[in-house]
C-alpha positions as a Markdown table, in Angstrom:
| # | Residue | x | y | z |
|---|---|---|---|---|
| 1 | Met | 122.9 | 125.8 | 76.3 |
| 2 | Thr | 124.2 | 124.4 | 79.6 |
| 3 | Lys | 122.2 | 121.5 | 80.9 |
| 4 | Val | 121.5 | 122.1 | 84.6 |
| 5 | Val | 120.2 | 119.8 | 87.3 |
| 6 | Leu | 119.4 | 120.8 | 90.9 |
| 7 | Ile | 119.5 | 118.1 | 93.5 |
| 8 | Thr | 118.7 | 118.7 | 97.2 |
| 9 | Gly | 120.6 | 116.6 | 99.7 |
| 10 | Gly | 123.3 | 115.7 | 97.2 |
| 11 | Thr | 126.3 | 115.1 | 99.5 |
| 12 | Arg | 125.4 | 111.6 | 100.7 |
| 13 | Gly | 123.7 | 108.4 | 99.6 |
| 14 | Ile | 121.6 | 108.5 | 96.5 |
| 15 | Gly | 121.8 | 112.3 | 96.3 |
| 16 | Arg | 125.6 | 112.1 | 96.1 |
| 17 | Ala | 125.4 | 109.3 | 93.5 |
| 18 | Leu | 123.1 | 111.5 | 91.4 |
| 19 | Val | 125.6 | 114.3 | 91.6 |
| 20 | Asp | 128.3 | 112.0 | 90.3 |
| 21 | Val | 126.2 | 110.6 | 87.5 |
| 22 | Tyr | 125.0 | 114.0 | 86.2 |
| 23 | Leu | 128.5 | 115.5 | 86.3 |
| 24 | Arg | 129.7 | 112.4 | 84.3 |
| 25 | His | 127.1 | 113.1 | 81.7 |
| 26 | Gly | 128.2 | 116.7 | 81.3 |
| 27 | Phe | 125.6 | 118.5 | 83.3 |
| 28 | Ala | 126.1 | 121.5 | 85.5 |
| 29 | Val | 125.0 | 120.4 | 89.0 |
| 30 | Ala | 123.7 | 122.4 | 91.9 |
| 31 | Thr | 123.3 | 120.7 | 95.3 |
| 32 | Cys | 123.0 | 121.5 | 99.0 |
| 33 | Ser | 123.3 | 120.1 | 102.5 |
| 34 | Ser | 122.9 | 121.4 | 106.0 |
| 35 | Asn | 126.2 | 119.8 | 107.0 |
| 36 | Pro | 129.3 | 121.9 | 106.3 |
| 37 | Glu | 131.6 | 118.8 | 106.5 |
| 38 | Asn | 129.5 | 117.0 | 103.9 |
| 39 | Thr | 129.6 | 119.9 | 101.5 |
| 40 | Arg | 133.3 | 120.3 | 102.1 |
| 41 | Gln | 134.0 | 116.7 | 101.2 |
| 42 | Leu | 131.9 | 116.9 | 98.0 |
| 43 | Arg | 133.7 | 120.1 | 97.0 |
| 44 | Glu | 137.1 | 118.5 | 97.7 |
| 45 | Ala | 136.1 | 115.5 | 95.5 |
| 46 | Tyr | 135.8 | 117.9 | 92.6 |
| 47 | Pro | 138.3 | 120.7 | 93.4 |
| 48 | Asp | 138.4 | 122.1 | 89.8 |
| 49 | Glu | 134.9 | 121.3 | 88.6 |
| 50 | Glu | 133.3 | 124.6 | 87.5 |
| 51 | Lys | 130.1 | 122.8 | 86.7 |
| 52 | Leu | 129.5 | 122.0 | 90.4 |
| 53 | Tyr | 127.8 | 124.5 | 92.8 |
| 54 | Val | 127.5 | 123.3 | 96.4 |
| 55 | Ala | 125.7 | 125.4 | 99.0 |
| 56 | Thr | 125.4 | 124.9 | 102.8 |
| 57 | Phe | 122.1 | 125.8 | 104.4 |
| 58 | Asp | 119.2 | 124.2 | 106.3 |
| 59 | Ile | 116.6 | 122.9 | 103.8 |
| 60 | Gln | 113.9 | 123.9 | 106.4 |
| 61 | Asp | 114.8 | 127.6 | 105.9 |
| 62 | Gly | 112.5 | 128.5 | 103.1 |
| 63 | Gln | 114.1 | 131.8 | 102.4 |
| 64 | Ser | 117.5 | 130.1 | 102.0 |
| 65 | Gly | 116.0 | 127.6 | 99.7 |
| 66 | Arg | 114.6 | 130.4 | 97.4 |
| 67 | Gln | 118.0 | 132.2 | 97.5 |
| 68 | Phe | 119.7 | 129.0 | 96.5 |
| 69 | Val | 117.4 | 128.6 | 93.4 |
| 70 | Lys | 118.1 | 132.3 | 92.6 |
| 71 | Ala | 121.9 | 131.7 | 92.9 |
| 72 | Val | 121.7 | 128.7 | 90.5 |
| 73 | Leu | 119.7 | 130.8 | 88.0 |
| 74 | Asp | 122.1 | 133.7 | 88.3 |
| 75 | Arg | 125.0 | 131.3 | 87.6 |
| 76 | Trp | 123.6 | 129.2 | 84.7 |
| 77 | Gly | 120.3 | 130.9 | 83.7 |
| 78 | Thr | 118.2 | 127.7 | 83.7 |
| 79 | Ile | 117.2 | 124.6 | 85.6 |
| 80 | Gln | 116.0 | 121.7 | 83.4 |
| 81 | His | 115.9 | 118.9 | 86.0 |
| 82 | Tyr | 115.1 | 119.1 | 89.7 |
| 83 | Tyr | 115.2 | 116.3 | 92.4 |
| 84 | Phe | 113.8 | 116.9 | 95.9 |
| 85 | Asn | 116.0 | 114.3 | 97.6 |
| 86 | Ser | 116.3 | 115.7 | 101.1 |
| 87 | Gly | 115.1 | 113.3 | 103.9 |
| 88 | Ile | 115.6 | 111.9 | 107.4 |
| 89 | Cys | 114.1 | 109.1 | 109.4 |
| 90 | Gln | 113.5 | 108.8 | 113.1 |
| 91 | Asp | 111.8 | 105.4 | 113.4 |
| 92 | Lys | 109.7 | 104.4 | 116.4 |
| 93 | Ser | 106.5 | 102.4 | 116.7 |
| 94 | Phe | 103.5 | 104.9 | 116.7 |
| 95 | Ser | 102.6 | 104.3 | 120.3 |
| 96 | Lys | 106.2 | 105.2 | 121.4 |
| 97 | Met | 106.8 | 108.0 | 118.9 |
| 98 | Thr | 107.1 | 111.5 | 120.3 |
| 99 | Ser | 105.6 | 114.7 | 118.8 |
| 100 | Lys | 109.2 | 115.9 | 118.4 |
| 101 | Gln | 110.1 | 112.9 | 116.2 |
| 102 | Trp | 106.9 | 113.3 | 114.2 |
| 103 | Gln | 107.5 | 117.0 | 113.6 |
| 104 | Ala | 111.2 | 116.7 | 112.7 |
| 105 | Val | 110.6 | 114.1 | 110.0 |
| 106 | Ile | 107.6 | 115.9 | 108.5 |
| 107 | Ala | 109.5 | 119.2 | 108.5 |
| 108 | Val | 112.5 | 118.0 | 106.6 |
| 109 | Asn | 110.9 | 115.4 | 104.3 |
| 110 | Leu | 107.7 | 117.2 | 103.3 |
| 111 | Thr | 107.3 | 120.8 | 104.5 |
| 112 | Ala | 110.8 | 121.8 | 103.4 |
| 113 | Ala | 109.8 | 120.9 | 99.9 |
| 114 | Phe | 107.5 | 123.8 | 99.6 |
| 115 | Asp | 109.7 | 126.9 | 99.1 |
| 116 | Ile | 112.5 | 125.5 | 97.0 |
| 117 | Thr | 110.0 | 123.5 | 94.8 |
| 118 | Gln | 107.8 | 126.6 | 94.3 |
| 119 | Ala | 110.8 | 128.6 | 93.2 |
| 120 | Val | 111.9 | 125.9 | 90.7 |
| 121 | Phe | 108.3 | 125.4 | 89.5 |
| 122 | Glu | 107.8 | 129.2 | 88.9 |
| 123 | His | 111.0 | 129.3 | 86.9 |
| 124 | Met | 110.0 | 126.3 | 84.8 |
| 125 | Lys | 106.7 | 127.8 | 84.0 |
| 126 | Ser | 108.4 | 130.6 | 82.2 |
| 127 | Arg | 111.0 | 128.6 | 80.1 |
| 128 | Thr | 110.8 | 126.2 | 77.2 |
| 129 | Gly | 112.5 | 122.9 | 76.6 |
| 130 | Val | 113.0 | 120.0 | 79.0 |
| 131 | Lys | 111.3 | 120.6 | 82.4 |
| 132 | Gln | 111.4 | 117.7 | 84.8 |
| 133 | Ile | 110.7 | 117.5 | 88.6 |
| 134 | Phe | 111.2 | 114.3 | 90.6 |
| 135 | Phe | 110.3 | 113.8 | 94.2 |
| 136 | Met | 112.0 | 111.0 | 96.2 |
| 137 | Thr | 109.3 | 109.0 | 97.9 |
| 138 | Ser | 109.5 | 105.6 | 99.4 |
| 139 | Ser | 107.7 | 102.2 | 99.4 |
| 140 | Ser | 106.8 | 103.2 | 103.0 |
| 141 | Gly | 104.8 | 106.1 | 101.7 |
| 142 | Ile | 102.9 | 103.7 | 99.3 |
| 143 | Glu | 102.5 | 100.6 | 101.4 |
| 144 | Gly | 103.2 | 101.8 | 105.0 |
| 145 | Ala | 105.9 | 100.3 | 107.2 |
| 146 | Phe | 106.1 | 99.3 | 110.9 |
| 147 | Gly | 107.8 | 102.0 | 113.0 |
| 148 | Gln | 107.7 | 104.6 | 110.2 |
| 149 | Ala | 104.4 | 106.5 | 110.7 |
| 150 | Asn | 106.2 | 109.8 | 110.4 |
| 151 | Tyr | 108.4 | 108.8 | 107.5 |
| 152 | Ala | 105.6 | 107.1 | 105.6 |
| 153 | Ala | 103.3 | 110.1 | 106.1 |
| 154 | Ser | 105.9 | 112.4 | 104.8 |
| 155 | Lys | 106.7 | 110.3 | 101.7 |
| 156 | Ala | 103.0 | 109.8 | 101.0 |
| 157 | Gly | 102.6 | 113.5 | 101.1 |
| 158 | Leu | 105.3 | 113.9 | 98.5 |
| 159 | Ile | 103.3 | 111.6 | 96.2 |
| 160 | Gly | 100.3 | 113.8 | 96.6 |
| 161 | Leu | 102.4 | 116.9 | 96.0 |
| 162 | Ser | 103.9 | 115.4 | 92.8 |
| 163 | Gln | 100.5 | 114.4 | 91.4 |
| 164 | Thr | 99.1 | 117.8 | 92.1 |
| 165 | Leu | 102.0 | 119.6 | 90.5 |
| 166 | Ala | 101.7 | 117.2 | 87.5 |
| 167 | Ile | 98.1 | 118.5 | 87.0 |
| 168 | Glu | 99.1 | 122.2 | 87.5 |
| 169 | Gly | 102.2 | 121.9 | 85.4 |
| 170 | Lys | 100.7 | 120.1 | 82.5 |
| 171 | Arg | 99.8 | 123.3 | 80.7 |
| 172 | Tyr | 103.4 | 124.4 | 81.0 |
| 173 | Asp | 104.8 | 121.0 | 79.8 |
| 174 | Ile | 106.4 | 120.4 | 83.2 |
| 175 | Ala | 106.7 | 116.7 | 83.9 |
| 176 | Val | 106.4 | 115.9 | 87.6 |
| 177 | Asn | 106.9 | 112.3 | 88.8 |
| 178 | Ala | 107.9 | 110.5 | 92.0 |
| 179 | Ile | 110.6 | 107.9 | 92.5 |
| 180 | Ala | 110.6 | 105.2 | 95.2 |
| 181 | Pro | 114.3 | 104.1 | 95.3 |
| 182 | Ala | 115.8 | 101.1 | 96.9 |
| 183 | Ala | 119.6 | 101.3 | 97.5 |
| 184 | Leu | 122.2 | 100.5 | 100.0 |
| 185 | Thr | 122.8 | 103.8 | 101.9 |
| 186 | Asp | 123.6 | 105.0 | 105.4 |
| 187 | Met | 119.9 | 105.1 | 106.0 |
| 188 | Thr | 119.1 | 101.5 | 104.8 |
| 189 | Ala | 122.4 | 99.8 | 106.0 |
| 190 | Pro | 121.3 | 99.4 | 109.6 |
| 191 | Ile | 118.0 | 97.9 | 108.6 |
| 192 | Ile | 119.7 | 95.4 | 106.3 |
| 193 | Asp | 122.3 | 94.5 | 109.0 |
| 194 | Cys | 119.5 | 93.8 | 111.5 |
| 195 | Leu | 117.5 | 91.8 | 109.0 |
| 196 | Thr | 120.5 | 89.7 | 108.1 |
| 197 | Lys | 121.2 | 88.8 | 111.7 |
| 198 | Thr | 117.6 | 88.0 | 112.4 |
| 199 | Cys | 117.3 | 85.8 | 109.3 |
| 200 | Arg | 120.5 | 83.9 | 110.3 |
| 201 | Gln | 119.2 | 83.4 | 113.8 |
| 202 | Glu | 115.8 | 82.2 | 112.7 |
| 203 | Asn | 117.2 | 80.2 | 109.8 |
| 204 | Arg | 115.0 | 81.8 | 107.2 |
| 205 | Pro | 115.8 | 83.3 | 103.8 |
| 206 | Phe | 116.6 | 87.0 | 103.5 |
| 207 | Pro | 113.6 | 89.0 | 102.2 |
| 208 | Ser | 113.8 | 89.6 | 98.5 |
| 209 | Phe | 112.4 | 93.1 | 99.1 |
| 210 | Trp | 115.7 | 94.1 | 100.8 |
| 211 | Gln | 117.9 | 92.6 | 98.1 |
| 212 | Ile | 118.9 | 96.0 | 96.8 |
| 213 | Gly | 121.5 | 97.5 | 94.6 |
| 214 | Thr | 124.0 | 100.3 | 95.2 |
| 215 | Ala | 123.2 | 104.0 | 95.3 |
| 216 | Glu | 125.3 | 104.4 | 92.1 |
| 217 | Met | 123.2 | 101.9 | 90.2 |
| 218 | Ala | 120.0 | 103.5 | 91.3 |
| 219 | Ala | 121.3 | 107.0 | 90.3 |
| 220 | Glu | 122.3 | 105.8 | 86.9 |
| 221 | Ser | 118.8 | 104.2 | 86.4 |
| 222 | Met | 117.2 | 107.6 | 87.4 |
| 223 | Tyr | 119.3 | 109.4 | 84.9 |
| 224 | Arg | 118.2 | 106.9 | 82.2 |
| 225 | Leu | 114.6 | 107.4 | 83.2 |
| 226 | Ser | 115.0 | 111.2 | 82.9 |
| 227 | Thr | 116.2 | 110.8 | 79.3 |
| 228 | Val | 112.9 | 109.1 | 78.1 |
| 229 | Ala | 111.1 | 111.7 | 76.0 |
| 230 | Ser | 107.7 | 109.9 | 76.4 |
| 231 | Leu | 108.1 | 109.6 | 80.2 |
| 232 | Gly | 104.8 | 111.3 | 81.0 |
| 233 | Thr | 103.8 | 113.0 | 84.2 |
| 234 | Gly | 102.0 | 112.2 | 87.5 |
| 235 | Gln | 103.5 | 108.7 | 87.9 |
| 236 | Val | 105.3 | 106.9 | 90.6 |
| 237 | Phe | 108.3 | 104.8 | 89.7 |
| 238 | Ala | 110.2 | 102.2 | 91.8 |
| 239 | Ile | 113.9 | 101.8 | 91.1 |
| 240 | Asn | 116.2 | 99.1 | 92.5 |
| 241 | Gly | 119.6 | 98.9 | 90.9 |
| 242 | Lys | 119.1 | 98.6 | 87.2 |
| 243 | Thr | 115.4 | 97.6 | 87.5 |
| 244 | Ile | 112.8 | 100.3 | 86.9 |
| 245 | Glu | 109.2 | 99.6 | 87.6 |
| 246 | Arg | 106.1 | 101.7 | 87.5 |
| 247 | Tyr | 103.2 | 101.7 | 90.0 |
| 248 | Gln | 99.8 | 101.3 | 88.5 |
| 249 | Pro | 97.2 | 103.9 | 89.4 |
| 250 | Ala | 94.8 | 103.0 | 92.1 |
| 251 | Ile | 91.4 | 101.7 | 90.8 |
| 252 | Lys | 88.1 | 102.4 | 92.4 |
| 253 | Ala | 85.6 | 99.6 | 92.7 |
| 254 | Ile | 82.2 | 99.4 | 94.2 |
| 255 | Tyr | 82.3 | 98.1 | 97.7 |
| 256 | Asp | 79.3 | 96.0 | 98.7 |
| 257 | Leu | 78.6 | 96.2 | 102.4 |
| 258 | Pro | 78.1 | 92.8 | 103.9 |
């Protein structure tokens, strides 16, 4: 049986690295982007690769997302692995953030996950074998980050979605987990450049938090993670280069009022 992975936002950054890694490991790969130029470049990188299906559509269009899943199933008959990797950021301190900036990030990073994930989830409920769903979250969604109220809220929402689907998918043996990756991409490069200049000017060490690996290294670690038979479900993993960590579940404790 053909091994199939569906990766949204797979033409740039970590998504593109995931496409490369899974193709190298013999998978049939389906991915998408809203940018025709990006999909063209990916297709040109693999001109004769029959195991690669690239579609161009807006991830916010729920009907197009469902049609994409149907096209993948019509082509290969199954989806074993699914990564919701689509995401944008429009950073601004909360006091200066506009409603438009809030809505845009929530729409792409969180709301757009509904239709395409539901279509994949319904397919996985009816099949046997390996069934894995991964949502790309962020440390911002776990710990918060200055200037990222919209981004952090969207990524925290994906954690809630992943944990809920882990509960609902357990009876169908669907493993649903979240991954908070750290990698040098078009999204993180400006932040790292700014931090580097600031640290030099202030003569202080570069923060260890931002000492991150490449997208390719992160993607390979994600692939390794997906091969673990005892991975479990409802967890949040942090990946930086070849390092894989797991967040511990929150613990409730009695709070004694002063």
